[in-house]
Backbone as CSV, one residue per row, in Angstrom:
resi,resn,N_x,N_y,N_z,CA_x,CA_y,CA_z,C_x,C_y,C_z
1,MET,-49.476,61.629,-5.196,-49.415,61.495,-3.817,-47.973,61.346,-3.445
2,GLU,-47.506,62.098,-2.470,-46.077,61.893,-1.985,-46.171,61.453,-0.464
3,LEU,-45.403,60.406,-0.284,-45.398,59.745,1.009,-44.044,59.896,1.558
4,LYS,-43.934,60.663,2.655,-42.548,60.872,3.202,-42.455,59.892,4.490
5,ILE,-41.380,59.154,4.429,-41.098,58.099,5.391,-39.806,58.494,6.146
6,PRO,-39.995,59.099,7.422,-38.772,59.428,8.145,-37.972,58.252,8.606
7,VAL,-36.739,58.049,8.215,-35.927,56.984,8.720,-34.499,57.528,8.900
8,LYS,-33.728,56.843,9.728,-32.343,57.153,9.910,-31.481,56.040,10.061
9,GLY,-30.255,56.255,9.878,-29.387,55.150,10.057,-29.548,53.968,9.089
10,ALA,-29.153,52.830,9.528,-29.372,51.690,8.726,-30.778,51.243,8.484
11,ASP,-31.713,51.885,9.256,-33.167,51.625,9.067,-33.546,51.970,7.586
12,ARG,-32.988,53.137,7.014,-33.297,53.524,5.656,-33.028,52.483,4.692
13,PHE,-31.847,51.777,4.781,-31.411,50.731,3.954,-32.228,49.482,4.157
14,ASN,-32.606,49.234,5.452,-33.434,47.969,5.649,-34.810,48.182,5.176
15,LEU,-35.417,49.347,5.290,-36.731,49.727,4.740,-36.590,49.551,3.232
16,MET,-35.667,50.016,2.559,-35.444,49.831,1.102,-35.408,48.401,0.598
17,LEU,-34.619,47.708,1.356,-34.469,46.289,1.017,-35.882,45.457,1.270
18,ASN,-36.591,45.894,2.359,-37.866,45.165,2.491,-38.952,45.601,1.392
19,LEU,-38.865,46.944,1.062,-39.643,47.281,-0.076,-39.437,46.641,-1.305
20,PHE,-38.248,46.348,-1.626,-37.762,45.676,-2.892,-37.782,44.158,-2.715
21,SER,-38.183,43.618,-1.632,-38.157,42.195,-1.339,-38.973,41.291,-2.227
22,THR,-39.906,41.992,-2.929,-40.708,41.124,-3.810,-40.005,40.969,-5.233
23,PHE,-38.934,41.794,-5.513,-38.309,41.830,-6.846,-37.064,41.071,-6.628
24,LYS,-36.561,40.507,-7.816,-35.431,39.835,-7.927,-34.224,40.998,-7.918
25,PRO,-33.003,40.866,-7.402,-32.478,39.664,-6.535,-32.883,39.783,-5.117
26,TYR,-33.518,40.927,-4.660,-33.857,41.150,-3.297,-34.757,40.020,-2.657
27,ASN,-35.447,39.388,-3.457,-36.375,38.379,-2.940,-35.545,37.080,-2.424
28,LEU,-34.349,37.059,-2.702,-33.517,35.960,-2.376,-32.994,36.064,-0.859
29,LEU,-33.135,37.355,-0.294,-32.652,37.617,0.958,-33.658,37.235,2.147
30,ASN,-33.204,36.586,3.274,-34.012,36.407,4.328,-33.887,37.605,5.225
31,ASN,-34.668,37.637,6.352,-34.724,38.808,7.177,-33.375,39.122,7.706
32,ARG,-32.642,38.124,8.354,-31.277,38.382,8.907,-30.235,38.971,7.745
33,GLU,-30.296,38.291,6.751,-29.407,38.839,5.562,-29.782,40.295,5.212
34,ARG,-31.030,40.635,5.090,-31.437,42.066,4.805,-30.791,42.930,5.963
35,GLN,-30.907,42.460,7.206,-30.561,43.431,8.311,-28.991,43.561,8.279
36,VAL,-28.216,42.599,8.016,-26.845,42.658,8.055,-26.334,43.392,6.758
37,LEU,-27.046,43.138,5.561,-26.738,43.947,4.395,-27.112,45.431,4.646
38,SER,-28.171,45.698,5.284,-28.544,47.150,5.527,-27.411,47.728,6.330
39,GLU,-26.890,47.078,7.354,-25.828,47.632,8.163,-24.585,47.847,7.357
40,LEU,-24.329,46.886,6.389,-23.113,47.076,5.552,-23.335,48.386,4.702
41,LEU,-24.429,48.427,4.130,-24.792,49.625,3.234,-24.680,50.853,3.974
42,TYR,-25.145,50.809,5.183,-25.138,52.036,6.018,-23.630,52.524,6.325
43,VAL,-22.780,51.544,6.716,-21.394,51.807,6.945,-20.755,52.465,5.645
44,ASP,-21.035,51.761,4.498,-20.704,52.279,3.190,-20.976,53.823,3.074
45,TYR,-22.333,54.030,3.319,-22.781,55.285,3.155,-22.014,56.344,4.025
46,GLU,-21.955,55.927,5.309,-21.242,56.876,6.196,-19.771,57.114,5.809
47,LEU,-19.041,56.170,5.185,-17.741,56.311,4.681,-17.605,56.694,3.323
48,LYS,-18.632,57.264,2.686,-18.605,57.607,1.335,-17.546,58.537,0.857
49,GLN,-17.067,59.356,1.854,-15.900,60.366,1.473,-14.619,59.687,1.291
50,LEU,-14.433,58.403,1.704,-13.179,57.570,1.446,-13.110,57.002,0.172
51,ASP,-11.964,56.715,-0.358,-11.871,56.003,-1.591,-12.319,54.546,-1.377
52,GLU,-12.773,53.832,-2.499,-13.417,52.583,-2.388,-12.647,51.552,-1.656
53,HIS,-11.240,51.564,-2.006,-10.336,50.528,-1.325,-10.433,50.621,0.168
54,ARG,-10.148,51.915,0.625,-10.149,52.195,2.107,-11.513,51.831,2.848
55,ARG,-12.508,52.252,2.068,-13.922,52.134,2.579,-14.265,50.681,2.779
56,ASN,-13.922,49.829,1.697,-14.158,48.308,1.752,-13.472,47.813,2.867
57,LYS,-12.123,48.189,3.105,-11.382,47.732,4.129,-12.072,47.837,5.552
58,LEU,-12.567,49.066,5.679,-13.209,49.330,7.001,-14.638,48.632,7.070
59,ILE,-15.306,48.538,5.979,-16.637,47.997,6.039,-16.525,46.392,6.497
60,PHE,-15.462,45.784,5.996,-15.318,44.304,6.198,-14.264,44.113,7.276
61,ASP,-13.932,45.095,8.007,-13.106,44.922,9.184,-13.776,44.048,10.281
62,TYR,-12.925,43.423,11.051,-13.381,42.560,12.065,-14.091,43.412,13.105
63,ASP,-13.606,44.555,13.526,-14.353,45.378,14.496,-15.838,45.763,13.979
64,THR,-15.928,46.106,12.650,-17.197,46.427,12.143,-18.146,45.199,12.150
65,ARG,-17.661,43.983,11.904,-18.402,42.906,12.043,-18.922,42.584,13.358
66,ARG,-18.102,42.889,14.351,-18.404,42.728,15.863,-19.413,43.713,16.154
67,GLU,-19.373,44.909,15.684,-20.371,46.043,16.063,-21.685,45.671,15.533
68,ILE,-21.696,45.116,14.231,-22.927,44.713,13.573,-23.602,43.655,14.454
69,ALA,-22.838,42.527,14.894,-23.279,41.558,15.651,-23.827,41.951,16.896
70,ALA,-23.200,42.863,17.524,-23.621,43.420,18.898,-24.896,44.124,18.703
71,LYS,-25.163,44.973,17.620,-26.343,45.925,17.303,-27.464,44.808,17.037
72,LEU,-27.192,43.763,16.335,-28.370,42.926,15.917,-28.501,41.775,16.997
73,SER,-27.727,41.746,17.978,-27.775,40.730,19.105,-27.548,39.352,18.541
74,ILE,-26.567,39.186,17.719,-26.219,37.793,17.233,-24.732,37.567,17.397
75,SER,-24.282,36.368,17.295,-22.879,36.118,17.435,-22.023,36.629,16.197
76,THR,-20.782,36.764,16.457,-19.872,37.151,15.372,-19.914,35.997,14.272
77,SER,-19.898,34.747,14.883,-19.815,33.762,13.781,-21.133,33.635,13.029
78,SER,-22.228,34.046,13.506,-23.378,34.183,12.700,-23.202,35.262,11.654
79,ILE,-22.607,36.322,11.965,-22.308,37.398,10.978,-21.507,36.825,9.794
80,TYR,-20.366,36.064,10.127,-19.689,35.423,9.102,-20.553,34.504,8.338
81,ASN,-21.403,33.672,8.795,-22.254,32.777,8.039,-23.118,33.643,7.190
82,ILE,-23.731,34.678,7.680,-24.641,35.486,6.876,-23.892,36.124,5.866
83,MET,-22.771,36.666,5.985,-21.983,37.268,5.085,-21.562,36.321,3.906
84,SER,-21.262,35.024,4.343,-20.983,34.028,3.463,-22.194,33.700,2.428
85,SER,-23.412,33.758,2.991,-24.598,33.625,2.348,-24.823,34.767,1.310
86,LEU,-24.548,35.957,1.837,-24.695,37.194,1.017,-23.781,37.119,-0.301
87,LYS,-22.535,36.571,0.029,-21.596,36.422,-0.986,-22.066,35.295,-2.016
88,LYS,-22.613,34.203,-1.595,-23.014,33.324,-2.537,-24.248,33.690,-3.348
89,LYS,-25.020,34.682,-2.800,-26.181,35.157,-3.480,-25.774,36.489,-4.388
90,GLY,-24.485,36.766,-4.366,-23.935,37.943,-5.107,-24.105,39.241,-4.682
91,PHE,-24.435,39.392,-3.346,-24.595,40.830,-2.970,-23.287,41.446,-2.328
92,ILE,-22.375,40.593,-2.004,-21.013,41.023,-1.590,-20.043,40.147,-2.410
93,GLY,-18.910,40.663,-2.536,-17.749,39.993,-3.192,-16.750,39.724,-2.227
94,GLU,-15.514,39.554,-2.761,-14.355,39.266,-1.813,-13.949,40.661,-1.049
95,ASN,-14.631,40.850,0.033,-14.550,42.089,0.825,-14.871,43.283,0.011
96,THR,-15.907,43.250,-0.803,-16.385,44.490,-1.548,-17.923,44.283,-1.570
97,LEU,-18.630,45.477,-1.534,-20.122,45.456,-1.682,-20.327,45.422,-3.198
98,GLU,-21.240,44.532,-3.638,-21.524,44.601,-5.129,-22.697,45.665,-5.320
99,LEU,-22.105,46.951,-5.246,-23.073,48.024,-5.395,-23.796,48.211,-6.759
100,LYS,-23.361,47.585,-7.766,-23.998,47.565,-9.030,-25.429,47.248,-8.855
101,LYS,-25.793,46.455,-7.891,-27.148,46.071,-7.729,-28.047,47.040,-6.921
102,PHE,-27.240,47.998,-6.282,-27.947,48.983,-5.504,-27.640,50.525,-5.981
103,GLU,-28.284,50.739,-7.027,-28.242,52.151,-7.495,-29.124,52.978,-6.693
104,TYR,-28.779,53.226,-5.483,-29.653,53.805,-4.494,-29.234,55.249,-4.368
105,THR,-30.229,56.120,-4.086,-30.046,57.515,-3.497,-30.923,57.681,-2.328
106,ASP,-30.865,58.964,-1.824,-31.686,59.157,-0.718,-33.365,59.208,-0.959
107,GLU,-33.551,59.392,-2.264,-34.888,59.565,-2.651,-35.286,58.514,-3.703
108,ILE,-36.245,57.710,-3.494,-36.637,56.666,-4.420,-38.030,56.980,-4.875
109,LYS,-38.329,56.936,-6.037,-39.745,57.277,-6.476,-40.236,56.016,-7.112
110,ILE,-41.414,55.696,-6.708,-42.150,54.494,-7.177,-43.489,54.899,-7.836
111,LYS,-43.730,54.524,-9.094,-44.888,55.040,-9.858,-45.708,53.724,-10.156
112,PHE,-46.954,53.850,-9.703,-47.830,52.689,-10.044,-48.637,53.065,-11.289
113,ILE,-48.654,52.222,-12.205,-49.370,52.322,-13.522,-50.473,51.387,-13.612
114,ASN,-51.658,52.021,-13.760,-52.940,51.275,-13.882,-52.969,50.720,-15.386
115,GLU,-52.871,49.519,-15.563,-52.973,48.838,-16.807,-54.336,48.298,-17.000
116,ARG,-54.954,48.656,-17.956,-56.285,48.193,-18.291,-56.236,46.902,-19.020
117,PRO,-57.038,45.864,-18.524,-56.957,44.541,-19.253,-57.319,44.685,-20.708
118,LYS,-56.634,44.011,-21.550,-56.934,44.079,-22.999,-58.349,43.376,-23.270
119,ASN,-59.075,43.991,-24.070,-60.302,43.364,-24.461,-60.114,42.281,-25.376
120,SER,-60.653,41.102,-25.000,-60.385,39.863,-25.586,-61.430,39.453,-26.655
121,ASN,-62.057,40.554,-27.131,-63.090,40.263,-28.225,-62.422,40.040,-29.599
């Protein structure tokens, strides 16, 4: 069975993070952290043509933080607090995304395997 889920923008990353929220380390994120991280991942995706240094500079720019705050209807200081929390949890570094945790592509395949209980005889 193939299930196609149409999403665009940061919603794609938010959906991914929500799907993975049962697994470590994603289960450490609260809803606001997932939303902010989704926005950061989306900005990273949009700027993928730039080298990593320039991209990270733009991702963590003050104006980008203000745009995210406005989009999520929260204060800029809340963004700083959430980003500090994401840093403590290892999702972002010193003005870098820790993308090692996010080996993501536009297509994610999930396979469910039926495991039969072992016979206890």
